[in-house]
N, CA and C atoms as a LAMMPS dump frame, in Angstrom:
ITEM: TIMESTEP
0
ITEM: NUMBER OF ATOMS
237
ITEM: BOX BOUNDS ff ff ff
-5.0000000000000000e+02 5.0000000000000000e+02
-5.0000000000000000e+02 5.0000000000000000e+02
-5.0000000000000000e+02 5.0000000000000000e+02
ITEM: ATOMS id mol type element x y z
1 1 1 N -226.587 38.093 307.37
2 1 2 C -225.546 37.409 307.507
3 1 3 C -224.907 36.908 306.927
4 2 1 N -223.252 36.67 306.232
5 2 2 C -222.674 36.328 305.323
6 2 3 C -222.54 34.933 305.481
7 3 1 N -222.192 33.534 305.434
8 3 2 C -221.298 32.183 305.539
9 3 3 C -220.611 32.217 304.692
10 4 1 N -219.17 31.994 304.724
11 4 2 C -218.739 31.084 303.669
12 4 3 C -217.947 30.253 303.965
13 5 1 N -217.068 29.04 303.867
14 5 2 C -216.669 27.941 303.786
15 5 3 C -215.299 27.56 303.342
16 6 1 N -214.683 26.267 303.192
17 6 2 C -213.518 26.304 303.039
18 6 3 C -213.304 25.075 303.365
19 7 1 N -213.291 24.093 301.793
20 7 2 C -213.063 22.852 301.528
21 7 3 C -211.613 22.794 301.118
22 8 1 N -210.253 21.817 301.651
23 8 2 C -208.902 21.816 301.041
24 8 3 C -209.083 20.322 301.473
25 9 1 N -207.97 20.262 300.313
26 9 2 C -207.354 18.526 300.74
27 9 3 C -205.732 19.165 299.923
28 10 1 N -204.507 18.626 300.453
29 10 2 C -203.293 18.1 299.484
30 10 3 C -203.031 19.973 298.425
31 11 1 N -203.197 19.913 297.439
32 11 2 C -203.421 20.829 295.764
33 11 3 C -203.908 22.224 295.826
34 12 1 N -205.748 21.367 296.425
35 12 2 C -206.374 22.124 295.5
36 12 3 C -207.273 22.754 296.6
37 13 1 N -208.259 23.561 296.59
38 13 2 C -209.437 24.444 297.965
39 13 3 C -209.973 24.747 297.08
40 14 1 N -211.352 24.938 297.816
41 14 2 C -212.207 25.544 297.431
42 14 3 C -213.191 26.373 298.599
43 15 1 N -213.644 27.667 298.161
44 15 2 C -213.737 28.692 299.288
45 15 3 C -215.295 29.114 298.684
46 16 1 N -216.058 28.998 299.272
47 16 2 C -217.602 30.071 298.724
48 16 3 C -217.724 30.806 300.106
49 17 1 N -218.4 32.81 299.637
50 17 2 C -218.655 33.256 300.595
51 17 3 C -220.139 33.681 299.679
52 18 1 N -221.163 33.618 300.659
53 18 2 C -222.89 33.991 300.031
54 18 3 C -223.054 35.365 300.409
55 19 1 N -223.543 36.065 299.547
56 19 2 C -224.211 37.084 299.395
57 19 3 C -225.454 37.409 299.113
58 20 1 N -226.633 38.318 300.034
59 20 2 C -228.068 38.093 299.372
60 20 3 C -228.195 38.896 298.471
61 21 1 N -229.402 38.854 297.67
62 21 2 C -228.983 39.284 296.242
63 21 3 C -230.703 40.508 296.459
64 22 1 N -231.083 41.349 296.063
65 22 2 C -231.874 42.202 295.913
66 22 3 C -233.413 42.095 295.67
67 23 1 N -232.709 41.022 294.687
68 23 2 C -234.329 40.059 294.633
69 23 3 C -235.094 39.557 295.552
70 24 1 N -233.722 38.942 296.234
71 24 2 C -234.377 38 297.705
72 24 3 C -233.849 36.214 297.897
73 25 1 N -233.177 36.715 298.86
74 25 2 C -232.566 35.214 299.148
75 25 3 C -230.975 35.202 298.46
76 26 1 N -230.441 34.715 298.377
77 26 2 C -228.354 34.157 298.539
78 26 3 C -227.916 33.382 297.78
79 27 1 N -227.306 34.025 297.152
80 27 2 C -226.128 33.538 295.678
81 27 3 C -225.071 33.556 296.39
82 28 1 N -223.918 32.978 296.072
83 28 2 C -222.448 32.069 296.378
84 28 3 C -221.603 32.808 295.545
85 29 1 N -220.162 33.052 295.719
86 29 2 C -219.059 33.285 295.336
87 29 3 C -218.159 31.806 295.47
88 30 1 N -217.655 31.389 294.49
89 30 2 C -217.254 30.345 294.469
90 30 3 C -215.711 30.533 294.094
91 31 1 N -214.822 30.45 294.767
92 31 2 C -213.319 30.552 294.269
93 31 3 C -212.361 29.311 294.541
94 32 1 N -211.696 28.497 293.169
95 32 2 C -211.706 27.318 293.256
96 32 3 C -209.487 27.772 293.32
97 33 1 N -208.982 26.626 293.45
98 33 2 C -207.854 26.786 293.083
99 33 3 C -206.624 25.346 293.248
100 34 1 N -206.097 24.986 291.772
101 34 2 C -205.087 23.978 291.847
102 34 3 C -204.132 24.533 291.649
103 35 1 N -203.12 23.884 292.373
104 35 2 C -201.508 23.76 292.246
105 35 3 C -200.686 22.525 291.71
106 36 1 N -200.302 23.017 290.105
107 36 2 C -200.153 21.797 289.966
108 36 3 C -198.257 22.26 289.246
109 37 1 N -197.371 20.854 289.019
110 37 2 C -196.516 21.361 287.573
111 37 3 C -196.815 21.65 286.647
112 38 1 N -198.106 21.461 285.892
113 38 2 C -198.118 21.942 285.223
114 38 3 C -198.086 23.371 285.046
115 39 1 N -198.846 24.004 286.239
116 39 2 C -199.044 25.455 286.381
117 39 3 C -200.055 25.173 287.295
118 40 1 N -200.328 26.841 287.898
119 40 2 C -201.194 27.188 288.455
120 40 3 C -203.183 27.59 288.386
121 41 1 N -204.034 26.904 289.044
122 41 2 C -204.703 27.388 288.002
123 41 3 C -205.783 27.887 289.097
124 42 1 N -206.281 28.74 289.343
125 42 2 C -207.979 29.126 289.994
126 42 3 C -208.804 29.947 288.899
127 43 1 N -209.739 30.259 289.51
128 43 2 C -211.291 30.361 288.906
129 43 3 C -212.273 31.028 290.033
130 44 1 N -212.435 31.984 289.056
131 44 2 C -213.593 32.544 290.896
132 44 3 C -215.449 32.802 289.449
133 45 1 N -215.805 32.028 290.112
134 45 2 C -217.516 32.506 288.972
135 45 3 C -218.635 32.812 290.086
136 46 1 N -220.2 32.828 289.987
137 46 2 C -221.045 33.372 291.175
138 46 3 C -221.813 32.278 290.378
139 47 1 N -222.461 31.359 291.384
140 47 2 C -223.327 30.93 291.523
141 47 3 C -224.69 31.347 289.879
142 48 1 N -224.931 30.483 289.427
143 48 2 C -226.228 31.312 288.174
144 48 3 C -227.443 31.211 289.273
145 49 1 N -227.921 30.37 290.206
146 49 2 C -229.115 30.087 290.663
147 49 3 C -229.02 31.003 292.104
148 50 1 N -230.096 31.631 292.321
149 50 2 C -230.556 32.765 294.22
150 50 3 C -231.189 31.809 294.84
151 51 1 N -231.063 31.492 296.062
152 51 2 C -231.401 29.637 296.891
153 51 3 C -232.15 30.726 297.735
154 52 1 N -233.215 30.51 298.562
155 52 2 C -234.175 31.054 299.874
156 52 3 C -233.549 30.348 300.38
157 53 1 N -232.516 29.732 300.783
158 53 2 C -231.76 29.614 302.312
159 53 3 C -229.967 29.363 302.116
160 54 1 N -229.717 30.516 302.81
161 54 2 C -228.006 30.807 303.114
162 54 3 C -227.327 29.324 302.894
163 55 1 N -227.748 28.304 303.653
164 55 2 C -226.976 27.628 304.064
165 55 3 C -226.613 26.477 302.69
166 56 1 N -228.144 26.191 301.505
167 56 2 C -228.267 25.514 300.631
168 56 3 C -227.189 26.755 299.619
169 57 1 N -227.322 27.741 300.228
170 57 2 C -226.534 28.292 298.672
171 57 3 C -224.401 28.12 299.035
172 58 1 N -224.538 28.041 300.303
173 58 2 C -223.389 27.816 300.556
174 58 3 C -222.697 26.568 299.888
175 59 1 N -223.645 25.027 300.274
176 59 2 C -223.577 23.452 300.405
177 59 3 C -223.763 23.457 298.675
178 60 1 N -224.252 24.157 297.941
179 60 2 C -223.751 24.33 296.424
180 60 3 C -222.774 24.652 295.905
181 61 1 N -222.253 25.505 296.628
182 61 2 C -221.279 26.858 295.791
183 61 3 C -220.701 25.649 296.084
184 62 1 N -219.978 24.907 297.351
185 62 2 C -219.288 24.199 297.551
186 62 3 C -218.984 22.645 296.744
187 63 1 N -220.193 22.034 296.206
188 63 2 C -220.36 21.141 295.053
189 63 3 C -220.017 21.288 294.021
190 64 1 N -220.288 22.686 293.473
191 64 2 C -219.803 22.977 292.448
192 64 3 C -218.706 23.396 292.19
193 65 1 N -218.154 23.782 293.324
194 65 2 C -216.645 24.032 292.694
195 65 3 C -215.785 23.017 293.315
196 66 1 N -216.494 21.637 293.839
197 66 2 C -215.583 20.181 294.259
198 66 3 C -216.022 19.825 292.565
199 67 1 N -216.82 20.12 292.05
200 67 2 C -216.954 19.331 290.449
201 67 3 C -215.971 19.799 289.408
202 68 1 N -215.684 20.739 290.166
203 68 2 C -214.406 21.648 289.153
204 68 3 C -213.724 21.132 289.422
205 69 1 N -212.921 21.494 290.761
206 69 2 C -211.823 19.78 291
207 69 3 C -211.689 18.766 290.569
208 70 1 N -212.595 18.384 290.228
209 70 2 C -212.603 16.991 290.38
210 70 3 C -212.577 17.106 288.328
211 71 1 N -212.788 17.23 287.329
212 71 2 C -213.157 17.938 286.108
213 71 3 C -211.355 18.463 285.819
214 72 1 N -210.973 18.982 286.604
215 72 2 C -209.057 19.465 286.491
216 72 3 C -208.768 18.283 286.553
217 73 1 N -208.939 17.808 287.695
218 73 2 C -207.723 16.92 288.417
219 73 3 C -207.651 15.774 287.12
220 74 1 N -209.008 14.914 286.986
221 74 2 C -208.601 14.192 286.107
222 74 3 C -208.745 14.567 284.171
223 75 1 N -208.413 15.928 283.846
224 75 2 C -207.821 16.096 283.063
225 75 3 C -209.347 15.562 281.895
226 76 1 N -210.726 16.035 282.07
227 76 2 C -211.787 16.494 282.065
228 76 3 C -212.126 17.292 281.129
229 77 1 N -211.283 18.279 281.69
230 77 2 C -211.473 19.973 280.956
231 77 3 C -209.756 19.654 280.883
232 78 1 N -209.363 21.26 280.234
233 78 2 C -207.802 21.928 280.33
234 78 3 C -208.068 23.514 280.304
235 79 1 N -207.333 24.212 280.85
236 79 2 C -208.096 25.87 281.605
237 79 3 C -206.365 25.95 281.216
């Protein structure tokens, strides 16, 4: 079963989708989007870890995406 989740507020959003991996377990693909006057930012990446429980993959994926948003909106990183 694939689980997906989305969190958004104002000009940013984070979406996560899980997939079962052949070795067993689950991994998420994370989609991050931030709109700003300086230009739109979009990033898609896969988790580096495989989780035994699908729910954990989704929650960690949302955390990772939110971390990207925090780094981007506080101008800690520039992309």
